[in-house]
Every structure is written in C-alpha cells, then in structure tokens.
C-alpha positions in Angstrom: -49.9 20.7 -43.0 -50.5 20.9 -39.2 -51.3 17.2 -39.2 -48.0 16.3 -40.8 -46.1 18.5 -38.3 -48.0 16.9 -35.4 -47.2 13.4 -36.6 -43.4 14.2 -36.9 -43.4 15.8 -33.5 -45.2 12.8 -32.0 -42.7 10.3 -33.5 -39.8 12.5 -32.3 -41.1 12.5 -28.7 -41.7 8.7 -28.9 -38.1 8.1 -30.0 -36.8 10.4 -27.2 -38.8 8.5 -24.5 -37.5 5.2 -25.8 -33.9 6.4 -25.9 -34.2 7.8 -22.3 -35.7 4.5 -21.1 -32.9 2.5 -22.6 -30.2 4.8 -21.1 -31.9 4.5 -17.7 -32.0 0.7 -17.8 -28.4 0.6 -18.9 -27.4 2.9 -16.0 -29.3 0.7 -13.5 -27.5 -2.4 -14.7 -24.1 -0.7 -14.5 -24.7 0.4 -10.9 -25.6 -3.1 -9.8 -22.7 -4.9 -11.6 -19.2 -3.9 -10.3 -17.5 -5.7 -13.2 -19.3 -3.3 -15.6 -18.2 -0.3 -13.5 -14.6 -1.3 -13.1 -14.0 -4.0 -15.6 -12.1 -6.1 -13.0 -12.6 -8.5 -10.2 -14.8 -6.8 -7.5 -12.6 -8.5 -4.8 -9.8 -6.1 -5.9 -12.1 -3.1 -6.2 -14.0 -3.6 -3.0 -12.3 -0.7 -1.1 -13.4 2.9 -0.7 -12.5 5.7 -3.1 -9.3 7.4 -1.9 -9.4 11.1 -1.3 -6.7 12.9 0.6 -6.0 16.6 0.3 -3.1 18.1 2.2 -3.6 21.7 3.4 -2.6 24.5 1.0 1.1 25.2 0.7 2.1 21.7 1.8 5.3 20.3 0.4 6.3 16.7 0.0 4.1 13.6 -0.3 2.2 11.2 2.0 3.4 8.2 -0.1 6.3 5.9 0.5 7.4 6.1 -3.1 7.5 9.1 -5.4 5.6 7.3 -8.2 3.0 4.6 -8.4 4.5 1.2 -9.4 2.6 0.0 -12.5 4.0 -3.5 -12.0 2.9 -3.9 -8.4 1.2 -7.0 -7.1 -1.2 -7.6 -4.2 -2.7 -10.7 -2.5 -6.2 -10.5 -1.2 -7.8 -13.6 0.5 -5.4 -15.9 -1.3 -5.9 -14.2 -4.7 -2.9 -12.5 -6.3 -3.3 -9.6 -8.8 -0.2 -8.6 -10.8 0.8 -5.6 -13.0 -1.4 -3.1 -11.1 -0.4 0.4 -10.1 0.2 0.6 -6.4 1.6 3.0 -3.8 1.6 3.1 0.0 0.2 6.1 1.9 2.4 5.9 5.0 0.7 8.9 6.6 -2.6 7.1 6.8 -1.3 3.6 6.4 -3.3 2.7 3.4 -2.5 0.8 0.3 -3.7 2.7 -2.8 -4.5 1.4 -6.2 -4.5 3.7 -9.3 -6.7 2.5 -12.1 -8.8 3.8 -15.1 -12.5 3.9 -14.4 -15.4 3.1 -16.7 -15.3 6.5 -18.4 -11.6 6.5 -18.9 -10.5 8.7 -16.1 -7.7 7.9 -13.6 -9.1 7.0 -10.1 -7.7 6.0 -6.7 -9.1 3.4 -4.4 -8.1 2.1 -1.0 -7.4 -1.6 -1.1 -9.6 -3.4 1.5 -7.5 -3.8 4.7 -9.7 -6.6 5.9 -8.7 -8.8 3.0 -5.1 -7.6 2.4 -2.4 -10.2 3.0 0.7 -9.0 1.2 1.9 -6.9 -1.7 5.0 -5.9 -3.7 5.9 -2.3 -4.7 9.2 -1.2 -6.4 10.7 -4.6 -5.7 9.9 -4.3 -1.9 7.9 -7.0 -0.2 5.2 -6.0 2.4 2.9 -8.0 4.7 0.1 -7.3 7.0 1.0 -8.6 10.5 -1.1 -8.7 13.6 0.2 -7.1 16.8 -0.2 -8.6 20.3 -3.6 -6.9 20.6 -4.7 -8.4 17.2 -4.7 -5.1 15.4 -2.9 -5.3 12.1 -0.1 -3.2 10.6 1.8 -3.1 7.3 5.5 -4.0 7.4 8.2 -4.2 4.8 9.6 -7.8 5.3 13.2 -8.8 4.6 14.7 -12.3 4.6 13.8 -16.0 4.0 13.6 -18.3 7.0 12.2 -18.3 10.5 13.6 -15.0 11.5 12.9 -11.8 9.4 13.5 -8.1 9.4 10.4 -5.9 9.7 10.3 -2.2 8.9 7.3 -0.1 9.9 7.5 3.1 7.9 5.5 6.3 8.4 5.4 10.1 7.8 4.0 13.0 9.8 2.4 16.2 8.6 4.4 19.0 10.3 4.2 22.8 10.4 7.2 24.8 9.2 9.2 26.0 12.2 8.9 29.7 11.4 7.2 32.5 13.3 3.5 32.7 12.3 4.0 30.3 9.5 1.1 28.1 8.5 3.0 26.2 5.7 3.2 22.5 6.3 5.4 19.7 5.0 5.5 15.9 5.1 8.4 14.6 7.3 11.1 12.3 6.0 10.3 8.6 6.3 10.4 7.4 9.9 11.3 3.7 10.2 10.9 1.4 13.2 13.0 -1.8 12.9 12.3 -5.2 14.3 13.6 -8.8 14.3 10.6 -11.1 13.9 10.5 -14.8 14.6 6.9 -15.4 13.5 5.3 -14.6 16.8 7.5 -12.0 18.6 8.8 -8.7 17.4 12.0 -7.4 19.0 12.8 -3.8 18.3 16.4 -2.7 17.5 18.0 0.7 16.9 21.7 -0.1 16.4 24.2 -3.0 16.0 24.2 -3.8 19.7 20.4 -4.0 20.1 20.2 -6.0 16.8 22.6 -8.7 18.2 20.7 -8.7 21.5 17.5 -9.7 19.7 19.0 -13.2 19.2 20.0 -16.0 21.5 23.2 -15.5 23.4 24.9 -18.5 21.7 24.5 -16.6 18.4 25.8 -13.2 19.5 29.4 -13.8 18.7 29.0 -15.1 15.1 26.5 -12.3 14.4 29.0 -9.6 15.7 31.8 -11.1 13.6 29.5 -11.0 10.5 28.6 -7.4 11.1 32.3 -6.4 11.6 33.5 -8.4 8.6 30.9 -6.7 6.3 31.3 -3.3 8.0 27.6 -2.9 8.6 25.7 -0.3 10.5 22.3 -1.9 10.7 20.2 1.3 10.9 21.9 2.6 7.7 22.3 -0.6 5.8 20.6 -1.3 2.5 17.7 -3.7 2.1 20.0 -6.1 0.3 22.6 -6.0 3.1 20.0 -6.6 5.8 18.5 -9.4 3.8 21.8 -11.1 3.6 22.4 -10.5 7.3 19.1 -12.0 8.5 19.5 -14.9 6.1 22.9 -15.6 7.6 21.4 -15.4 11.1 18.9 -18.1 10.0 21.8 -20.5 9.2 23.0 -20.4 12.8 22.3 -23.4 15.0 19.2 -22.9 17.2 17.8 -20.0 15.2 
C-alpha cells in the first residue's frame, strides 16, 4: 500500500515540476517579446508607463479633454496609428495612450516624445514643433497654407486661496497664441497684435476681415480662426 502511495506522489510531483517549468518558459518568452505583452506594434508602446497622482483633495484634471478620445490617431516616425484612445496631459506636456494590457486591465502609457510627430484628439490637430533652441513643444495647429495658428496649452496645479488651506486645484486651460510661418512664431494677444504679425501690406485687408466677421481673436472658435488664417494665406505676399 505504501508503495502505491509513493508512486502516486512521485507522479504528482513530476507533473507539478513540468507544469512549473512550462509556465516559467512562457513567462520568459512573454517578457522578451513586446508584441506578446501588448499585442500591438512596439513602436507605439515604446514609452514609459504613465503614473500621475495629484495630492489628496485636488479638484479638476491635468488633461486637456475630460475624456480619452477612443478614435484618436498619432504619427510616430512616419507611421500613423488610428482608432486609439488618447488624451493630452497639459500639466506635464505628455501624450497619453489608454489601452488594455495582456491580462485585460486598462493601462496608461506615455507616447515616446522622441518619435512623436503629430496627433489628433477630439477633432483637434496637434504637432510637435521645435523652438529656436531646438527643444520641442506640443502645439494645436490651425490652418492650411504657409501661415498657421499655433496654440500652446497648459494647466497649473494651484493651492486654494484660503487661510491654512492645503486643498489644491488644476487651473483653467492657459493658452499662448502664435502666428507661425514655418520657421518663426509671432505671439499675439488681441486683434491688434494679431494683425501686426503679418506684413504691413496685408494689415488693411486683415482688419477689414476681422471687422466684417466681428471677431475677437483671443475668444474666437477654432473654426473661426481656421477660416481667418486661411484667408490670410490668400493675400498676396503671404
């Protein structure tokens, strides 16, 4: 009887060792192959895992948009990926991709800034543009033609203006506005400085367009500003 029990126990241990070895080999292969981990092109999933935790009792969001856009698109090193969930962290200036990992859990990853060229979220077009010192920044881009409108958007994490309060909140979106001709950015704040960003010979027709359409450039919609800059691109010498 003892011999029978010994044989059964031996077979059980052998099966356990074999199963453990198979699991270990499978885990090793998975770790080495990004496609098995993420199920997608490793070019897209080359960034770092995204972790940002605001202090307790913080209100608001670090993102530009309230929700991730499941139909977003991004171009990395000439490769375009569509129908992926994206949002822009404008506190830390990072493009974030939300995806389902290999065990079925939602995860966040920072899109590699080194390879990032352009992307679309909620119908808005963004590009990575180098500054004069060659550092790169993310801008929303409006217009078709040699001159474009650029918006640099950000938020700040602020402390409530109350005595002894430690509660924090994310500021409203702060927007810097530029006219961009492909090499030079000219900052504007109002109708006057917008017009001044163009050649003097173009000032009069641009003023007339602004008056005709009753525009206030720092309050105008994206569509209105797109139409304005496209009009500016039709002027002689633009």
